C-alpha positions as CSV (number, residue, x, y, z in Angstrom):
1,M,39.1,-9.1,4.3
2,Y,40.0,-8.0,7.5
3,D,43.8,-7.9,6.5
4,N,44.2,-4.2,6.0
5,L,41.2,-3.0,8.7
6,R,43.4,-1.1,10.9
7,D,45.4,0.5,7.9
8,E,41.8,1.7,6.5
9,A,40.8,2.7,10.0
10,A,43.9,4.9,10.8
11,A,43.8,6.6,7.3
12,T,40.5,8.4,7.7
13,S,39.5,10.3,10.7
14,I,36.1,10.0,12.1
15,Y,35.7,13.8,12.4
16,E,36.3,14.2,8.7
17,E,33.1,15.5,7.1
18,D,31.9,13.2,4.0
19,D,31.8,14.5,0.7
20,A,27.9,13.4,0.6
21,K,25.9,16.8,0.9
22,F,22.3,16.8,1.1
23,Q,20.8,16.4,-2.4
24,P,16.9,16.8,-2.8
25,I,15.0,13.7,-4.0
26,E,13.6,13.4,-7.5
27,E,9.4,13.2,-8.0
28,S,9.9,9.5,-9.0
29,D,11.8,8.9,-5.7
30,A,9.5,10.8,-3.7
31,E,6.6,8.4,-4.1
32,I,6.6,5.7,-1.4
33,S,4.6,2.7,-2.4
34,F,3.1,0.6,0.3
35,P,2.6,-2.9,-0.1
36,R,-1.0,-4.1,-0.9
37,R,-2.8,-5.1,2.2
38,S,-4.2,-8.6,1.7
39,S,-7.7,-9.8,2.5
40,R,-6.4,-12.5,4.5
41,L,-6.1,-11.9,8.3
42,F,-3.3,-14.2,10.0
43,G,-2.9,-16.1,6.7
44,M,-6.5,-17.4,6.8
45,S,-9.3,-17.0,4.6
46,S,-12.5,-16.0,5.7
47,F,-14.1,-19.2,6.0
48,Q,-11.1,-20.2,8.0
49,R,-11.6,-17.4,10.4
50,F,-15.4,-18.0,10.7
51,V,-14.7,-21.5,11.8
52,I,-12.3,-20.5,14.6
53,A,-14.7,-18.0,16.0
54,I,-17.5,-20.6,16.1
55,M,-14.9,-23.0,18.0
56,L,-13.7,-20.2,20.3
57,L,-17.6,-19.6,21.0
58,T,-18.4,-23.0,21.6
59,A,-15.6,-23.3,24.3
60,F,-16.7,-20.2,25.8
61,F,-20.1,-21.7,26.2
62,V,-18.7,-25.1,27.5
63,I,-16.5,-23.3,29.9
64,G,-19.1,-21.1,31.2
65,A,-21.6,-23.9,31.6
66,L,-18.8,-26.0,33.5
67,C,-18.2,-23.1,36.0
68,L,-22.0,-23.1,36.6
69,L,-22.2,-26.7,37.1
70,V,-19.0,-26.5,39.8
71,T,-20.5,-23.5,41.4
72,N,-24.0,-25.2,42.1
73,K,-25.7,-22.4,40.2
74,I,-27.3,-24.8,37.7
75,G,-27.7,-28.4,38.1
76,F,-28.8,-31.1,35.6
């Protein structure tokens, strides 16, 4: 694969213009198709996202209650 690499590199100059010229694109090539957006966020279903949200909310409340207990703002 790399046997004639030096010969091929010496045969062409980097300053020579390529034969490739600008060619306008056709109508069929002009349309850009974007992938369809999935209804899944982070690869999870809506129920899984709901469970994660409830778990984060519960963790927030527990950490907040522990902070209030440590600072003696509330007492049990």
